C-alpha positions as CSV (number, residue, x, y, z in Angstrom):
1,X,28.3,13.1,-20.1
2,X,31.3,13.8,-21.8
3,X,32.7,11.9,-25.2
4,X,35.9,12.3,-26.6
5,X,35.6,11.7,-30.5
6,X,37.4,12.8,-33.7
7,X,39.1,16.3,-32.7
8,X,36.5,17.1,-30.4
9,X,35.2,16.8,-26.7
10,X,31.4,16.9,-26.1
11,X,29.5,17.6,-23.1
12,X,25.8,15.9,-23.9
13,X,22.8,16.2,-21.4
14,X,21.8,12.9,-20.3
15,X,18.4,14.4,-19.6
16,X,17.9,15.2,-23.0
17,X,20.7,14.1,-25.1
18,X,21.5,17.7,-26.4
19,X,25.1,18.8,-26.6
20,X,26.0,21.4,-24.0
21,X,29.3,22.4,-25.4
22,X,32.1,21.3,-27.7
23,X,35.8,21.7,-27.7
24,X,37.8,21.3,-30.4
25,X,41.7,20.0,-30.5
26,X,44.1,19.3,-33.2
27,X,44.1,15.8,-33.3
28,X,42.1,12.6,-32.7
29,X,41.0,11.5,-29.1
30,X,41.1,8.1,-28.6
31,X,40.5,7.2,-24.9
32,X,37.8,8.1,-22.6
33,X,37.7,11.5,-20.7
34,X,38.2,11.6,-17.0
35,X,36.3,14.0,-15.1
36,X,36.7,15.1,-11.3
37,X,36.1,18.4,-9.0
38,X,34.3,19.9,-11.9
39,X,37.1,19.4,-14.8
40,X,37.2,17.1,-17.5
41,X,40.6,15.6,-18.5
42,X,41.3,14.4,-21.9
43,X,44.3,13.2,-23.8
44,X,44.7,14.0,-27.6
45,X,47.2,13.0,-30.3
46,X,47.8,16.6,-30.9
47,X,50.7,16.0,-27.8
48,X,48.5,17.8,-25.2
49,X,46.4,16.5,-22.1
50,X,43.6,19.1,-21.7
51,X,41.7,20.5,-18.4
52,X,38.3,21.7,-19.6
53,X,35.6,23.6,-17.4
54,X,32.7,20.6,-17.3
55,X,30.3,23.3,-16.9
56,X,31.2,25.5,-19.6
57,X,33.7,24.1,-21.6
58,X,36.5,26.5,-21.3
59,X,40.0,25.6,-21.2
60,X,41.4,25.8,-17.8
61,X,45.0,24.6,-18.6
62,X,46.9,22.2,-21.2
63,X,50.1,20.3,-21.0
64,X,52.1,19.3,-23.9
65,X,53.9,15.9,-23.8
66,X,56.3,15.1,-26.2
67,X,54.1,13.0,-28.6
68,X,50.5,11.8,-28.6
69,X,48.2,10.6,-25.7
70,X,46.7,7.4,-25.7
71,X,45.6,6.9,-22.2
72,X,42.5,7.8,-20.3
73,X,43.9,10.0,-17.2
74,X,43.3,9.2,-13.7
75,X,42.9,11.8,-11.1
76,X,43.8,10.8,-7.4
77,X,44.6,13.4,-4.4
78,X,44.8,16.2,-6.6
79,X,47.2,14.6,-9.1
80,X,46.2,13.5,-12.5
81,X,48.2,10.6,-13.7
82,X,48.6,9.6,-17.7
83,X,51.2,8.0,-20.1
84,X,52.3,9.2,-23.6
85,X,53.3,7.7,-26.7
86,X,56.7,9.8,-25.8
87,X,57.7,6.9,-23.3
88,X,56.9,9.2,-20.6
89,X,54.6,8.6,-17.8
90,X,53.5,11.8,-16.2
91,X,52.1,13.4,-12.9
92,X,50.7,16.8,-12.9
93,X,49.1,18.8,-10.5
94,X,45.2,18.9,-11.2
95,X,44.6,22.4,-10.6
96,X,47.4,24.2,-12.5
97,X,48.9,21.7,-14.8
98,X,52.2,22.1,-13.1
99,X,54.3,18.7,-14.1
100,X,55.1,17.2,-10.5
101,X,57.3,14.4,-11.9
102,X,57.9,12.0,-15.0
103,X,59.0,8.6,-15.3
104,X,60.4,7.5,-18.4
105,X,60.3,4.1,-19.9
106,X,61.9,2.4,-23.1
107,X,58.5,2.5,-25.0
108,X,55.2,4.1,-25.7
109,X,52.6,4.0,-22.8
110,X,49.1,2.9,-24.0
111,X,47.4,1.9,-21.1
112,X,45.6,3.8,-18.8
113,X,47.0,4.0,-15.3
114,X,45.4,2.5,-12.0
115,X,46.0,4.0,-8.5
116,X,45.9,2.0,-5.5
117,X,47.1,3.3,-2.2
118,X,50.6,5.1,-2.6
119,X,51.1,3.0,-5.9
120,X,50.5,3.9,-9.6
121,X,49.9,0.9,-12.0
122,X,50.2,1.4,-15.6
123,X,51.6,-0.7,-18.8
124,X,53.8,0.4,-21.8
125,X,55.4,-1.3,-24.7
126,X,58.8,-2.1,-23.1
127,X,59.8,-5.6,-23.7
128,X,61.2,-8.0,-21.2
129,X,62.8,-11.2,-21.2
130,X,62.9,-13.6,-18.5
131,X,66.4,-15.4,-17.8
């Protein structure tokens, strides 16, 4: 089990409740980590999305967004999707952390994405008015 709390990500053995490893960060974690293919992906208010080896807690890579990350990432087909408070939504290569594309909104993104078929859905703090 993986838990983001205060400025750390914890791996907990569900069989005995003991902590397997702890990964420290420079800011709070306010969303749930995502696990895919042996990697824990977790966003932090220190502006980074981290990819951590699920078995040993070692950093694989980290990607710097322009501001804090308040969303849980979603992984689909070797792509990690997440939004940031810098008004950008990112798609990264899950293995390398390379930016594949970025979509810019008019306001912060605080909702976690959902992938359905070839579409990615997420919300932002953009304000829309109907006419």
